[in-house]
TORTORZA-350011 format. One record per atom (N, C-alpha, C): residue in one letter; x, y, z. Coordinates in steps of 0.1 Angstrom, whole numbers, padded with zeros to 4 digits, always signed. Atoms other than C-alpha are relative to their C-alpha. Layout:
N
AXYZ...
//
This chain:
392
M+0014-0003+0002M+0159+0208+0074M-0009-0008+0009K+0009+0007-0009K+0132+0199+0099K-0014-0003-0007I+0012+0005+0007I+0103+0178+0084I-0011-0004+0010G+0012+0005-0008G+0069+0175+0101G-0007-0011-0008L+0006+0011+0006L+0056+0141+0092L-0013-0004+0007S+0013+0003-0006S+0019+0135+0099S-0002-0015-0001V+0001+0015+0001V+0015+0098+0108V-0012-0005+0008S+0011+0004-0008S-0019+0096+0124S-0010-0008-0008V+0009+0008+0008V-0035+0076+0096V+0006-0013-0004I-0006+0013+0003I-0015+0044+0098I-0009-0012+0004Q+0010+0011-0003Q-0046+0025+0111Q+0006-0011+0008R-0007+0009-0009R-0026+0009+0139R+0010-0009-0007G-0010+0007+0007G+0000-0003+0115G-0006-0010-0010K+0006+0010+0008K-0025-0023+0094K-0005+0006-0014S+0004-0006+0013S-0026-0003+0061S+0012+0002-0008G-0010-0003+0009G-0006+0005+0031G+0008+0012+0003V-0007-0013-0004V+0001+0040+0044V+0010-0003+0011A-0010+0004-0011A+0017+0024+0075A+0012-0006-0006T-0011+0006+0007T+0039+0003+0052T+0009+0011-0006Y-0008-0011+0007Y+0049+0034+0033Y+0008+0009+0011V-0007-0008-0010V+0057+0054+0065V+0012-0007+0006A-0010+0008-0006A+0077+0026+0080A+0012-0001-0010G-0010+0001+0010G+0096+0022+0047G+0008+0013-0002L-0007-0013+0001L+0103+0059+0044L+0010+0002+0011L-0009-0002-0011L+0117+0061+0079L+0012-0010+0000R-0011+0010+0001R+0137+0029+0073R+0010+0005-0010G-0009-0005+0010G+0151+0045+0042G+0008+0012+0004L-0007-0012-0005L+0160+0078+0059L+0011-0005+0010A-0010+0005-0009A+0178+0058+0086A+0012-0006-0008A-0010+0006+0008A+0197+0038+0060A+0009+0011-0007N-0007-0011+0006N+0207+0071+0044N+0007+0010+0010G-0007-0009-0010G+0221+0086+0076G-0009+0011+0005W+0009-0010-0005W+0190+0107+0085W+0005+0014-0006P-0004-0013+0006P+0197+0136+0060P-0009+0012+0004V+0008-0010-0005V+0168+0155+0075V-0004-0003+0014E+0005+0002-0013E+0154+0160+0110E-0015-0002-0001V+0014+0004+0001V+0119+0144+0115V-0007+0002+0013V+0009-0001-0011V+0091+0154+0138V-0012-0008-0004L+0012+0009+0002L+0064+0127+0140L-0012+0005+0008F+0013-0004-0006F+0028+0138+0147F-0009-0012-0001G+0008+0013+0000G+0010+0106+0157G-0009-0002+0012L+0010+0003-0011L-0018+0092+0178L+0007-0007+0011E-0007+0005-0012E-0007+0083+0213E+0001-0015+0000D+0000+0015-0001D-0017+0046+0211D+0009-0006-0011D-0009+0006+0010D+0005+0042+0180D+0015+0003+0003K-0014-0004-0002K+0037+0055+0196K+0009-0012+0000A-0008+0012-0001A+0050+0020+0203A+0004-0005-0013W-0003+0004+0014W+0048+0012+0166W+0012+0007-0006F-0011-0008+0006F+0074+0039+0159F+0012-0002+0009A-0011+0002-0009A+0098+0026+0186A+0014-0001-0007P-0013+0001+0006P+0126+0017+0161P+0006+0014-0004W-0005-0013+0005W+0129+0054+0151W+0000+0011+0010L+0002-0011-0009L+0121+0074+0182L+0013+0005+0006D-0013-0005-0005D+0158+0077+0191D+0006+0011-0009R-0005-0010+0010R+0163+0099+0160R-0011+0009-0004C+0012-0009+0004C+0128+0115+0156C-0006+0006+0013T+0008-0006-0011T+0109+0139+0178T-0015-0005-0001W+0014+0005+0000W+0075+0125+0188W-0009+0010+0006V+0010-0009-0005V+0045+0147+0192V-0013-0007+0000G+0012+0008-0001G+0015+0129+0205G-0013+0007-0003V+0013-0005+0004V-0020+0134+0192V-0011-0007+0008P+0010+0007-0008P-0049+0126+0216P-0009-0010-0008E+0007+0011+0007E-0068+0094+0207E-0014+0005-0004K+0013-0005+0005K-0101+0114+0204K+0000+0005-0014F-0001-0004+0014F-0088+0125+0170F+0003-0011-0009R-0002+0011+0009R-0085+0090+0156R-0011-0002-0010P+0011+0001+0010P-0120+0089+0139P+0003+0009-0012A-0003-0007+0012A-0118+0101+0103A-0003+0015+0000V+0004-0014+0001V-0138+0133+0106V+0008+0008+0010A-0008-0007-0010A-0121+0143+0139A+0014+0002-0004N-0014-0001+0004N-0087+0136+0124N+0002+0010-0011I-0001-0010+0011I-0094+0157+0093I-0001+0014+0007L+0001-0013-0007L-0105+0186+0116L+0013+0003+0008W-0012-0003-0007W-0074+0182+0137W+0011+0005-0009H-0010-0004+0010H-0052+0185+0106H-0002+0015-0004Q+0003-0013+0005Q-0069+0217+0096Q+0001+0011+0011T+0000-0010-0010T-0071+0234+0130T+0011-0001+0011R-0011+0001-0011R-0044+0220+0154R+0014-0002-0006L-0014+0003+0005L-0015+0208+0132L+0008+0013-0004P-0008-0012+0003P-0005+0243+0118P+0007+0006+0012G-0006-0006-0012G+0001+0256+0153G+0011-0009+0005L-0011+0009-0004L+0021+0225+0162L+0012+0001-0009L-0011-0002+0010L+0042+0230+0131L+0009+0012+0004R-0007-0012-0005R+0051+0265+0143R+0007-0002+0013R-0006+0002-0013R+0057+0254+0178R+0013-0008-0001H-0011+0009+0001H+0082+0228+0167H+0010+0004-0011S-0009-0006+0010S+0099+0251+0141S+0002-0009-0012C-0002+0009+0012C+0092+0227+0112C+0002+0009-0013D-0002-0007+0012D+0104+0238+0078D-0009-0004-0011L+0009+0006+0011L+0081+0216+0057L-0009-0011+0006L+0010+0010-0004L+0051+0194+0062L-0001-0011-0011H+0002+0011+0009H+0049+0159+0046H-0013-0007+0004I+0012+0007-0002I+0014+0144+0044I+0001-0013-0008P-0002+0012+0008P+0018+0107+0035P-0013-0007-0005S+0013+0005+0005S-0019+0102+0027S-0008+0012-0004Y+0005-0013+0004Y-0035+0129+0006Y-0013+0004+0006R+0013-0004-0006R-0068+0128+0024R+0001+0008+0012R-0002-0008-0011R-0052+0147+0052R+0008+0013-0003M-0006-0012+0003M-0038+0176+0033M-0005+0012+0008V+0003-0011-0008V-0038+0209+0052V-0002+0012-0009A+0003-0011+0008A-0054+0240+0037A+0010+0012+0002L-0009-0011-0003L-0032+0266+0055L+0011-0005+0010P-0010+0005-0010P-0001+0248+0070P+0010+0011+0004G-0010-0010-0004G+0020+0280+0071G+0014-0002-0005I-0013+0004+0005I+0050+0262+0056I-0003-0008-0013P+0002+0008+0012P+0056+0243+0023P-0005-0014+0004Q+0006+0013-0002Q+0036+0211+0020Q+0003-0010-0011V-0002+0011+0010V+0045+0178+0002V-0010-0010+0004V+0010+0010-0002V+0018+0152-0002V+0003-0012-0008T-0001+0013+0007T+0020+0115-0012T-0013-0005-0004V+0013+0005+0005V-0008+0102-0034V+0002-0015-0003H-0002+0014+0003H-0011+0064-0033H-0010-0005-0010D+0010+0004+0011D-0042+0061-0055D-0011+0011+0000C+0011-0009+0001C-0072+0080-0067C-0013-0008+0000A+0011+0009+0000A-0096+0053-0058A-0014+0006+0001P+0013-0005+0000P-0126+0075-0050P-0005+0004-0014F+0004-0004+0013F-0126+0086-0086F-0002-0012-0009R+0000+0012+0009R-0121+0051-0101R-0010-0011+0004L+0009+0011-0005L-0144+0029-0079L-0012+0006+0007Q+0013-0003-0008Q-0180+0035-0069Q-0001-0008+0012G+0002+0008-0013G-0187+0026-0033G+0013-0004+0007K-0013+0004-0006K-0150+0024-0024K+0000+0003+0015Y+0001-0004-0014Y-0157+0043+0009Y-0014+0004+0003D+0013-0005-0003D-0187+0056+0028D-0002+0014-0007Q+0004-0012+0007Q-0206+0086+0015Q+0009+0013+0003F-0008-0012-0004F-0187+0112+0035F+0014+0000-0006R-0014+0000+0005R-0152+0100+0025R+0000+0000-0015M+0000-0001+0014M-0162+0096-0011M-0002+0015-0004F+0002-0014+0003F-0174+0133-0011F+0013+0007+0003Y-0012-0007-0003Y-0143+0145+0007Y+0011-0003-0009G-0011+0004+0009G-0120+0125-0015G-0001+0005-0014R+0002-0005+0014R-0136+0138-0047R-0001+0015-0001Q+0002-0015+0001Q-0144+0174-0038Q+0010+0008+0007M-0009-0008-0008M-0124+0188-0010M+0015-0002-0003V-0014+0003+0002V-0092+0170-0016V+0005+0006-0013T-0004-0006+0013T-0091+0182-0052T+0004+0014+0001R-0003-0014-0002R-0091+0218-0041R+0013+0001+0008L-0012+0000-0008L-0064+0211-0015L+0013-0003-0008A-0012+0005+0008A-0041+0193-0039A+0005+0011-0009R-0005-0010+0009R-0039+0223-0062R+0008+0011+0007R-0007-0011-0008R-0025+0244-0033R+0013-0006+0006T-0012+0005-0006T+0002+0220-0022T+0012+0002-0009Q-0012-0004+0008Q+0038+0227-0034Q+0005-0012-0008E-0005+0011+0007E+0048+0192-0044E-0008-0012+0002V+0007+0013-0001V+0030+0159-0051V+0009-0011-0003I-0007+0013+0003I+0046+0125-0049I-0010-0010-0004A+0009+0010+0005A+0028+0099-0069A+0008-0013+0000V-0008+0013-0002V+0038+0062-0062V+0001-0008-0013S-0001+0007+0013S+0034+0052-0099S-0004+0010-0011E+0004-0008+0012E+0030+0067-0134E-0015+0000-0001A+0015+0001+0001A-0006+0055-0134A-0006+0010+0010T+0006-0009-0010T-0013+0074-0102T+0003+0015-0004A-0003-0014+0004A+0005+0105-0115A-0010+0005-0011A+0010-0003+0011A-0018+0104-0146A-0013+0003+0006D+0013-0003-0007D-0048+0102-0123D+0000+0013+0007V-0001-0013-0007V-0036+0132-0102V-0001+0011-0010R+0002-0010+0010R-0033+0152-0134R-0014+0001-0005E+0014+0001+0005E-0067+0141-0146E-0011+0005+0010F+0011-0002-0010F-0088+0142-0114F+0003+0012+0009F-0003-0012-0009F-0070+0169-0093F+0003+0012-0008G-0004-0012+0008G-0059+0192-0121G+0013+0006+0004V-0013-0004-0004V-0024+0194-0107V+0009+0000-0012R-0009+0000+0011R+0002+0205-0132R+0011-0010+0000A-0010+0011+0001A+0027+0179-0144A+0013+0003+0007E-0013-0004-0006E+0057+0199-0132E+0000-0001+0015R+0001+0000-0015R+0045+0197-0096R-0002-0015+0005I+0002+0014-0003I+0042+0159-0097I+0012-0008-0003T-0012+0008+0002T+0071+0135-0092T-0004-0015+0004V+0003+0014-0003V+0068+0097-0094V+0012-0006+0007I-0010+0007-0008I+0087+0079-0067I-0006-0013+0004Y+0005+0013-0003Y+0082+0042-0065Y+0002-0004+0015N-0002+0006-0013N+0076+0025-0031N+0012-0010+0000G-0010+0010-0001G+0103+0001-0019G-0006-0012+0008I+0004+0011-0009I+0101-0032+0000I+0012-0003+0009N-0010+0003-0010N+0121-0045+0030N+0007-0013-0005H-0007+0012+0005H+0146-0069+0013H+0006-0008+0011G-0005+0008-0011G+0159-0079+0046G-0010-0010+0006R+0011+0008-0005R+0125-0095+0053R-0006-0008-0012F+0007+0007+0012F+0111-0104+0018F+0011-0006-0009F-0009+0008+0008F+0133-0131+0003F-0005-0014+0000P+0005+0014+0000P+0126-0168-0006P+0004-0007+0013Q-0002+0008-0013Q+0121-0189+0026Q+0002-0015-0004T-0001+0014+0002T+0131-0225+0028T-0013-0007+0004P+0012+0008-0004P+0104-0252+0031P-0001-0002+0015E-0001+0002-0014E+0115-0258+0066E-0005+0012+0008A+0004-0013-0007A+0111-0221+0076A-0015+0002-0002V+0014-0002+0002V+0077-0220+0060V-0008-0009+0009R+0007+0009-0009R+0065-0251+0079R+0000+0005+0014A-0001-0004-0014A+0078-0237+0111A-0008+0013+0003K+0007-0012-0003K+0061-0204+0107K-0015+0000-0001L+0014+0000+0003L+0027-0213+0094L-0008-0011+0006P+0009+0010-0005P-0003-0232+0108P-0005-0009-0010V+0004+0009+0010V-0003-0257+0080V+0003-0014+0004T-0001+0014-0004T-0008-0294+0083T+0002-0009-0013A-0001+0009+0011A-0005-0325+0060A-0012+0002-0010A+0011-0003+0009A-0039-0315+0046A+0002+0011-0010W-0004-0010+0009W-0022-0286+0029W+0011-0004-0010Q-0012+0005+0008Q+0003-0308+0010Q-0002+0004-0015D+0001-0004+0014D-0012-0298-0023D+0001+0015-0003G-0003-0014+0002G-0003-0262-0017G-0011+0010+0002W+0011-0010-0001W-0022-0229-0016W+0003+0012-0009W+0000-0013+0007W-0029-0197-0035W-0002+0010+0012V+0002-0010-0011V-0026-0165-0014V-0004+0013-0007Y+0004-0013+0004Y-0044-0132-0018Y+0002+0009+0012V-0002-0010-0011V-0030-0104+0004V-0006+0013-0003A+0007-0012+0002A-0055-0077+0006A-0011+0000+0011R+0010+0000-0010R-0080-0065+0032R-0013-0005-0006L+0012+0006+0005L-0114-0081+0029L-0010+0012-0002E+0008-0013+0004E-0131-0051+0011E-0008-0003-0013H+0009+0002+0011H-0161-0054-0012H-0006+0013-0005P-0004+0008+0011P-0163-0046-0041P+0015+0002-0005G-0012-0004+0006G-0129-0030-0046G+0011-0011-0002K-0010+0010+0001K-0107-0060-0039K-0004-0013-0008N+0005+0010+0010N-0129-0083-0061N+0001-0015+0005H-0001+0014-0006H-0130-0113-0037H-0011-0009-0006L+0011+0009+0004L-0163-0126-0050L+0003-0007-0013R-0004+0007+0012R-0150-0133-0085R+0012-0010+0002L-0011+0010-0004L-0119-0149-0070L-0006-0013+0006L+0006+0012-0006L-0140-0172-0049L-0007-0009-0011E+0006+0008+0010E-0160-0182-0080E+0011-0007-0009A-0011+0006+0008A-0128-0188-0100A+0007-0011+0007F-0006+0011-0007F-0113-0209-0073F-0009-0012+0001A+0009+0011+0000A-0144-0230-0071A+0000-0008-0013Q-0001+0006+0013Q-0142-0236-0108Q+0013-0008-0002L-0013+0007+0001L-0105-0245-0106L-0001-0013+0008C+0001+0012-0008C-0113-0270-0078C-0008-0011-0007A+0009+0010+0007A-0141-0286-0099A+0008-0007-0011E-0008+0006+0011E-0116-0291-0127E+0012-0008+0004R-0012+0006-0004R-0085-0300-0108R+0001-0002+0015S+0001+0002-0015S-0094-0313-0074S+0013-0005+0006G-0012+0005-0005G-0061-0330-0071G+0011+0010+0003D-0011-0010-0002D-0038-0300-0074D-0005+0014+0000A+0005-0013-0001A-0060-0270-0070A+0005+0007+0012G-0005-0006-0012G-0047-0265-0035G-0011+0007+0008R+0009-0008-0009R-0063-0241-0010R+0001+0015-0004L+0000-0014+0002L-0071-0204-0011L+0001+0007+0014V-0002-0007-0013V-0057-0182+0017V-0003+0015-0003L+0003-0015+0001L-0072-0147+0021L+0006+0006+0012A-0008-0006-0010A-0047-0127+0041A-0004+0015+0001G+0004-0014-0002G-0063-0094+0053G-0011+0002+0010A+0010-0003-0010A-0084-0078+0079A-0013+0004-0006D+0013-0004+0005D-0121-0072+0075D+0000+0015-0002W+0001-0014+0004W-0129-0038+0059W-0015+0002-0005H+0013-0003+0005H-0159-0022+0042H-0005-0012-0009G+0006+0011+0008G-0182-0050+0028G+0005-0013+0003A-0005+0013-0003A-0164-0078+0045A-0011-0011+0002E+0011+0010-0003E-0197-0094+0055E-0005-0006-0013V+0004+0006+0013V-0205-0099+0018V+0009-0011-0004I-0010+0010+0004I-0173-0118+0013I-0001-0012+0009H+0001+0012-0009H-0178-0140+0044H-0013-0008-0003R+0012+0008+0004R-0213-0149+0032R+0003-0008-0012A-0003+0007+0012A-0199-0159-0002A+0009-0012+0004I-0008+0012-0004I-0173-0181+0015I-0008-0011+0006E+0008+0010-0006E-0199-0198+0036E-0009-0008-0010S+0009+0007+0010S-0220-0206+0005S+0008-0006-0011S-0008+0006+0011S-0190-0217-0016S+0000-0015+0001P-0001+0015+0000P-0190-0254-0026P+0013-0005+0005V-0013+0005-0005V-0153-0255-0016V+0004+0008+0012R-0003-0008-0012R-0155-0235+0016R+0010-0007+0009E-0010+0007-0009E-0134-0262+0034E+0014+0003-0005R-0013-0003+0006R-0105-0252+0011R+0004+0015+0001I-0002-0014-0001I-0108-0215+0019I+0004+0004+0014H-0005-0004-0013H-0088-0201+0048H+0002+0015+0001C-0001-0014-0003C-0093-0166+0062C+0011+0002+0011A-0011-0002-0010A-0060-0157+0079A-0001+0013+0008G+0001-0013-0007G-0071-0122+0090G+0012+0008-0003F-0012-0008+0002F-0045-0095+0092F+0013-0008+0003V-0012+0007-0002V-0011-0110+0087V+0012+0010+0002P-0011-0009-0002P+0019-0092+0103P+0011-0001-0011E-0010+0000+0011E+0047-0083+0079E+0010-0011+0002E-0011+0011-0002E+0071-0108+0095E-0005-0014-0004D+0006+0013+0004D+0047-0137+0086D-0002-0001-0015L+0004+0000+0014L+0040-0126+0050L+0010-0008-0009P-0009+0007+0009P+0073-0140+0035P-0003-0015+0000A+0003+0015+0000A+0063-0176+0046A-0012-0003-0008W+0012+0002+0008W+0029-0173+0031W+0003+0001-0015Y-0004-0001+0014Y+0044-0161-0002Y+0009-0011-0004S-0010+0010+0004S+0073-0185-0003S-0006-0014-0001G+0005+0014+0001G+0052-0216+0003G-0012-0001-0010A+0012+0000+0008A+0024-0206-0021A+0002-0005-0014K+0000+0004+0015K+0016-0220-0056K+0002+0013-0008G-0001-0013+0007G+0012-0183-0065G-0008+0010+0008L+0009-0011-0004L-0001-0149-0055L-0010+0002-0010I+0011-0003+0009I-0035-0144-0071I-0005+0014+0005F+0002-0013-0005F-0042-0107-0070F-0010+0007-0010P+0010-0005+0009P-0075-0097-0087P-0006+0013+0002S+0006-0013-0004S-0080-0062-0073S-0005+0008-0013L+0005-0008+0010L-0101-0039-0094L+0007+0013-0003F-0008-0013+0002F-0078-0009-0089F+0011+0001+0011E-0011-0003-0009E-0044-0002-0073E+0008+0012-0005G-0009-0011+0004G-0023+0029-0072G+0014-0004+0000F-0013+0006+0001F+0008+0008-0066F-0001-0015+0000G+0001+0015-0001G+0003-0027-0053G+0012-0006+0006L-0012+0006-0006L+0029-0038-0028L+0000-0015+0001P-0001+0014-0001P+0018-0074-0024P+0006-0007-0012P-0007+0007+0011P+0028-0084-0059P+0015+0001+0000V-0015-0002-0001V+0063-0069-0054V+0006-0008+0011E-0004+0008-0011E+0066-0085-0020E+0001-0015-0004A+0000+0014+0004A+0056-0119-0035A+0011-0003-0009M-0010+0002+0010M+0080-0116-0064M+0014-0001+0008A-0012+0000-0007A+0108-0109-0039A+0002-0013+0008C-0001+0013-0007C+0100-0142-0021C+0000-0012-0010G-0001+0011+0010G+0102-0162-0054G-0014-0006-0002C+0013+0005+0002C+0064-0165-0056C-0005+0004-0013P+0006-0004+0013P+0048-0166-0091P-0012+0009+0003V+0011-0009-0002V+0024-0137-0095V-0010+0000-0012L+0010-0001+0010L-0009-0137-0113L-0009+0012+0005C+0007-0011-0005C-0026-0103-0111C-0008+0008-0011S+0009-0008+0007S-0052-0079-0124S+0009+0010-0009D-0007-0009+0009D-0042-0056-0153D-0005+0014+0002R+0005-0013-0003R-0059-0026-0137R+0009+0009+0007G-0007-0010-0007G-0045+0006-0124G+0015-0001-0003S-0015+0000+0002S-0007+0005-0118S+0006-0014-0001L-0006+0014-0001L-0003-0033-0117L+0009-0004-0011K-0008+0004+0011K+0010-0038-0152K+0013+0008+0000E-0012-0008-0001E+0035-0010-0147E+0009-0005+0011V-0008+0003-0011V+0047-0021-0113V+0006-0014-0002T-0005+0013+0002T+0050-0058-0122T+0010-0001-0012G-0011-0001+0010G+0070-0049-0153G+0002-0012-0008G-0002+0012+0009G+0064-0080-0174G+0004-0013+0008A-0004+0012-0008A+0072-0104-0145A-0012-0007+0006A+0012+0006-0005A+0036-0114-0138A-0009-0004-0011V+0011+0003+0010V+0007-0130-0157V-0011+0009+0003L+0011-0009-0002L-0020-0104-0161L-0013-0005-0006F+0013+0004+0005F-0057-0109-0165F-0010+0011+0003D+0011-0009-0002D-0089-0089-0167D-0007-0004+0013P+0006+0004-0013P-0102-0089-0131P-0015-0002-0001E+0014+0003+0001E-0138-0089-0143E-0004-0012-0009D+0002+0012+0008D-0133-0120-0165D+0004-0012+0009T-0002+0011-0008T-0137-0149-0142T+0007-0012-0007A-0006+0011+0009A-0129-0174-0170A+0015+0003-0002G-0014-0003+0002G-0096-0156-0176G+0008-0002+0012M-0007+0003-0012M-0087-0158-0140M+0002-0015+0002V-0001+0014-0002V-0094-0195-0139V+0011-0005-0010Q-0010+0004+0010Q-0073-0199-0171Q+0015+0003+0005A-0013-0004-0005A-0043-0181-0155A+0004-0010+0011M-0004+0010-0011M-0044-0204-0124M+0002-0014-0006R-0001+0013+0007R-0049-0235-0146R+0013-0001-0007D-0012+0001+0008D-0020-0227-0168D+0012-0001+0010L-0011+0000-0009L+0003-0221-0138L+0001-0014+0006C+0000+0013-0006C-0007-0254-0122C+0007-0010-0008S-0004+0011+0009S+0002-0274-0153S+0013+0003-0007D-0011-0004+0007D+0033-0257-0164D+0012+0004+0009P-0012-0002-0009P+0065-0261-0142P+0010+0010-0006A-0009-0010+0006A+0085-0241-0168A-0005+0014+0002K+0005-0014-0002K+0062-0211-0165K+0002+0004+0015Q-0002-0003-0014Q+0064-0213-0127Q+0014+0004+0002A-0014-0004-0001A+0102-0212-0129A+0003+0013-0006A-0002-0012+0007A+0102-0184-0154A-0005+0012+0008L+0006-0011-0007L+0079-0163-0133L+0008+0003+0013R-0009-0002-0013R+0100-0169-0101R+0012+0008-0004A-0012-0006+0004A+0131-0158-0119A-0002+0015-0004A+0004-0014+0004A+0115-0127-0135A-0004+0008+0011G+0004-0008-0012G+0099-0117-0103G+0011+0004+0009L-0012-0004-0008L+0131-0118-0083L+0007+0012-0006A-0008-0011+0006A+0148-0096-0108A-0008+0013+0001R+0008-0012-0001R+0119-0071-0109R-0001+0006+0014A+0001-0005-0014A+0115-0069-0071A+0012+0007+0004A-0012-0006-0004A+0151-0059-0068A+0001+0015-0003V+0001-0014+0004V+0142-0025-0084V-0005+0009+0011F+0007-0008-0010F+0122-0014-0054F+0007+0000+0013E-0008-0001-0013E+0143-0001-0025E-0005+0013+0007W+0004-0011-0008W+0132+0021+0004W+0011+0011+0001S-0010-0010-0001S+0166+0038+0006S+0000+0009-0012R+0002-0008+0012R+0161+0050-0030R-0012+0009+0001C+0012-0008-0002C+0126+0061-0022C+0002+0012+0009A-0003-0011-0010A+0138+0081+0008A+0009+0010-0006S-0009-0010+0006S+0167+0097-0011S-0007+0009-0010E+0007-0008+0010E+0144+0108-0039E-0011+0009+0007T+0010-0008-0008T+0118+0121-0013T+0007+0012+0006V-0008-0011-0006V+0145+0142+0004V+0002+0011-0011E-0002-0009+0011E+0152+0158-0030E-0013+0009-0002I+0013-0008+0001I+0115+0168-0032I-0002+0009+0011Y+0000-0010-0011Y+0117+0183+0003Y+0008+0012-0003R-0009-0011+0003R+0146+0204-0008R-0005+0009-0011R+0006-0008+0011R+0129+0215-0040R-0012+0008+0005A+0012-0008-0006A+0097+0225-0021A+0005+0011+0008E-0005-0010-0009E+0117+0244+0005E+0007+0011-0009G-0007-0010+0009G+0138+0261-0022G-0009+0008-0008N+0010-0008+0007N+0108+0271-0042N-0007+0010+0009A+0007-0009-0010A+0092+0286-0011A+0009+0012+0003L-0009-0010-0004L+0123+0305-0003L+0002+0011-0011T-0003-0009+0011T+0128+0320-0038T-0013+0005-0006G+0012-0004+0006G+0091+0324-0045G-0004+0014+0005P+0004-0014-0003P+0071+0357-0042P-0004+0002+0015R+0003-0002-0015R+0062+0350-0005R+0005-0012+0008R-0005+0010-0009R+0074+0330+0024R-0008+0000+0013N+0009+0000-0012N+0050+0319+0052N+0007-0002+0013K-0007+0003-0013K+0077+0309+0077K+0013+0009+0000S-0012-0008-0001S+0104+0333+0089S+0013-0009-0001T-0013+0008+0001T+0139+0321+0079T+0011+0007+0009G-0009-0006-0009G+0156+0344+0104G+0010+0008-0008
//
């Protein structure tokens, strides 16, 4: 089977969709490439796909189609013809906002979250409208929907009106060859930390996005923790690129009474994340909404205690291996951090539980289950009342 995989929304490798695409390709490779893959990607992103280009066909998309509106139009007007030209049997859209109205072949779409329905102001006005109105109509026409969690599957049923039998939950994986506990020596060699960091740090891996990622309450909670426990409160590392509303977060940092203890690391490449996790006192993850939540799983795989929001999929994904709190309750956030600081037994228990939970998430399993969805979508199209692509 030849799969057309649209990869023009990886945001230069700095997004959760990019992590998903890389993980899926890594999983397909580990499984011996059970399908043939044609990658439709923006020309400047080609180098990012270098590890897989010896087994995949690359079809370049001009850079003028990188902006969101232009990219949406390209998917609707140009991609169907390219799918025919390259004799693709099925189209996989790894980010539902790029679903194609008339692809001419069966279409599988991955839904990572339904954030436009759950969070006001998550995106600009156009993307909020498109995410709530147009995408809903397109989702009802696609053959199969992959949801990355049960919570996301429930949202797809509620907000998109897609029938349950067309939705399959397939958990994301993580790269266990990269995410594992690092030695203190490896951490020190990798990170720009000095003796001033000897009391440790908390890390929050999320793009600087306001209000969805809830940085302002975290900054308030951290300031309270420092006021109570100046000796062992540590530092706060914000690991993520600037996004919508980042200026609000930067202003809050500047006005914080403990701004000298707050470190903005910017976008952190995947190869550096294990060191930040392994050396941390804990991952503090107060996001207001997640459709899956990769950072908590990555942190657990590195033996990092996880304190996280109880919203969206996070309770499901962390599976009892994290301390949960209400992300809108700053006092509760402070309490979670305070308890972890003062309880070595809890730290050890969270590390052990996290390592066991993280082992569940494998990209090879994700890829295998995804290929089964491809086969089901193709089979349903072949046996259904009509077939858009000639089978010869």
